[in-house]
MARTIVEX-705992 format. One record per residue (C-alpha): y, x, z negated. Coordinates in steps of 0.05 Angstrom, whole numbers, plus 5000, padded with zeros to 4 digits. Layout:
! MARTIVEX-705992
YXZ/...
This chain:
! MARTIVEX-705992
526447874506/518947744506/513848144469/511748834493/505348534521/509348024560/513848574587/507848974611/504848344642/511348174678/515648504730/517749234733/524948974739/524548614672/521149204638/526549664665/532049214639/528949204569/528449964567/535650054592/538149574537/533949954486/530249304468/523749694474/522850444470/519750874524/514751124472/512550414457/511750274531/507750904542/503250794482/501750074502/500450294574/495650844553/492050344508/491049874567/488650444610/483750654556/481149944551/480349774625/480050414665/473050614644/470649984679/475349984739/476550724751/483450594782/487151184751/484251884757/486252584734/490152314676/495152744638/494152874564/496752304520/500752764475/504253054536/506052364562/508552124494/512852744488/515952584556/517151864533/520652124470/525152544515/526951934556/528551554492/533052134469/536752094535/538351364522/540651484450/547651204436/551151854425/556052244467/551352824481/545852374508/545652424585/543951684593/539151334641/536151714699/535351074738/531550414741/524850754731/527151104667/521151174621/516550744665/509451014672/507151154743/500751404774/501451704844/496451554899/492052164909/494952284979/501752444947/503653104915/505653094842/506553764808/501353904755/496153444787/491453634843/492053264909/484753144921/484552604975/478252394938/474453004963/470553504920/472954034969/480153924944/478753814870/483154414852/488454334906/494654364863/501054274903/506954754901/511954174901/512553424896/512352984957/519452754972/518152034952/515152274886/521052724874/525652124883/521551694836/521752234784/529252294794/529751544779/526251674712/518851524720/513551894681/507352084721/501051944680/495852114733/493551944804/490751304833/483851304864/482551254939/477051324991/475052025012/480552285059/483451585058/478351335108/474950665109/479250185068/473950165013/475650564950/469851024932/468851774936/464152324912/469352634866/471352044822/466751474842/468850774862/474350294842/472049564844/476348954857/480648714799/478447984808/471048104818/468248794800/462148684844/466348724908/470949224942/478149334922/479949524993/483650165007/485850665016/490950484962/485550134923/486850474857/494250294862/492849554877/487749484821/492449824772/497749314789/493148714785/490448944717/497549084691/495949824681/502249984721/508549564731/509649814803/505850314847/506350744908/501250764964/500550975035/498650605098/495150885160/490750295181/492649765131/491850205069/497649875032/496549175061/488949095056/488249264981/494548874965/491548264998/484848344964/487948434895/493247884899/499448324898/504748524949/504249144992/509449375043/508249845100/515450075114/518250215183/515950875210/520651405182/523550965128/520251375073/520752105094/514152475099/515153165068/511853645058/506553545112/502854055155/505753725217/512353335221/513253105293/506752765316/503552515252/507051845253/501651335241/501251395165/507051255119/508151225044/510850585014/511250104954/506749594920/508549094866/507048434834/513748154858/517648244922/523748484883/519549034851/516949244919/523949254947/526649644887/521450184895/522750224970/530150324954/528150924912/523251214962/527351115026/532951525055/533852055107/531452765093/533353315142/526753655128/523253045156/525953035227/523852325245/526252005180/531051425187/538351495166/540650765166/537550525100/541850055059/543350244987/538549704964/532949324998/532548824940/533748114967/539347724933/537647044902/541246714960/537047095011/530646904974/532846174975/534846145048/531246685089/525746205112/530545675139/530345705214/526146335215/521446355275/514446615260/509246755313/502146635288/497347105322/491146875284/484947225311/488147405378/484746845414/477847035388/478547785401/478247945327/471747785291/473647375230/469547115171/469846365159/475446105115/480446675126/484546345181/485245685143/487646045080/492846425120/495045795156/496045445089/500446035068/504445965133/505345225117/508945435054/514045785099/514345195146/515744735087/521445205068/524545115137/521045635181/518545475251/511345715257/507845705324/501345995350/502546535403/498347025443/499147775433/500547845507/497748555511/490648805522/487548865453/481749255482/486449765513/490049825447/483649955409/481550515457/488450835450/488150755375/481551125371/484651715407/490751745362/486751655299/481752195318/487452675336/490752585268/484652535223/480453095252/485153665233/485853445161/478253415151/477454085188/482654405143/478854205081/472554505111/475855135137/471355735126/466155315090/461455025142/456154945089/460654445054/459553915108/454353615062/459953445013/463853035065/462252315081/459352165149/465351765173/469952355162/465252825198/464752325256/472352335263/472653095260/466953225308/469552735360/476353065355/473753745374/473953625449/479853155451/484353355510/491853335513/491152905576/487252375537/492252395480/498252315525/494951735562/493851405495/501051555476/503351195539/499350575518/502450615450/509450665480/508150075526/505749665467/511849835426/516349605483/512348965490/512848795416/520348945414/521248445471/516647945438/520347995372/526947845406/524347125401/521147165332/523447395264/516347575244/509247585270/503547355225/496247565220/490947575166/491048225127/483548305134/477948035176/472947965119/473147745047/472148304996/465048545009/459648824964/461949434926/455449794943/456449745019/459950315055/462849835107/461149165139/456249245197/457748555224/462847995218/460647285228/454847515271/458748025312/456648755304/461849265285/461449885330/465450355283/466550415208/473650165216/472949615269/473149095214/480349315199/482749245271/487548695250/492049205215/493149685273/498549295310/504249415261/501950135252/501650295326/508549995338/511750315276/514049635251/514849425178/509348965153/508148645085/501948335055/503547715014/498247354972/495546775014/490146464970/482846524952/476046394982/472645724965/469546034902/476446224876/474146934862/476447334923/483847384944/486347435015/493147655040/497647435098/500747985138/507947885161/510548395212/518048485218/522748705272/524049445286/527149755224/527849055196/525049215127/530648865089/530048215130/522448225122/522948305047/527847725044/522847295082/517247505035/521847334976/522946645006/515446555009/514646804938/519546294910/515245734938/508745974907/510746244838/505345854802/499946154847/502746854841/502846824765/495246814763/491947454739/484747704737/481247514673/478948224664/486148434647/486947964589/486948404528/486348164456/
């Protein structure tokens, strides 16, 4: 067994094994984690609304007592036994407010845990706080008026992405061994790519969404896992996933474990057919250098036996964008309006992009929504047919390199003006709109070596396990690259 520092630097899987074997105590892990958070979080602001240290150490002592070698000890709760976690601030964790990064919700304490949080707690984790995010999760750039901003783990002058930016930075800085996030328009994938970790958007319904104000239509966002290794991502998904009758559209066919076997990791790329969508034939504005970095990452899979070929999307990207705007407006506007309910004077506390979504949603007709739903349905059918020929589709995870932390959003990309605050994230909507699983894998860095970029792999319908196996095959080929870590996390 390595030192405690090496365990915290390594995989959640290895840390879990050391705790289960009582080679390291839960108290030691908690104390070391809190020391790292104290050292780095003041600069990076990744974890917010932290619990009191004495409370967390007492919970760690309880976990140690449960593992004590005596007949009365109940034993391990699961693979997350004693492992510190911070829940993204979209998720409910009892005792912590669910703020969505908004001052209007600073005291919004939930009555119960989100289902995925409940499952993580049942597997033994200890919740130490929440991870930071953009206000209402909008914009893929982690800053808000309640807690402030979270900069990139590799270069604090630029954006961490979002909306799971605090989670991604916590992973990159080794403040957490594994993390949860959520993904609406790339919110797991974009920050994972920009912080050199793995982020999986699961198939729609794989991780049940409960409790939520609405359970039948709100099917663009989904909770999911992040990690520094594919196996960690898969292990957390195995904990979060599973049918829940209270979540009527949750999937019921999950395997017991999504963790790829060593054989799968060694062979999944052989013969796999991957369709490279690139910039959709020029439709997507793209900063220089991003496509070559992603193509180099795809060459890794080709060298492992995959067949990679450029392909067209074969569907009107402009029509998809228009339908996407309708769906997004329909789902975002009510959540912003609910936070403002009865407090019209509080509009000044809400960022302009959120107000724009809410105001444009006020006169949205059911006719317009259903027409957009028909476009979405046609696109889903098209992708299902396309993926009968491919095991995965590939795209960059972002259209820009991490941008200046002080910007609210990029106004142009490579000379092309962006007409909305989220147009620069258009590359992420295709997996979301079709409800398909998609994972961001580290692809490489910009020429300066400071800014990471991710490659987005989109899997077949409900093909989370196969997609994770393909990502594991990629990971085995680039272990030396993936072992890199931001210098800011190197503690004395």
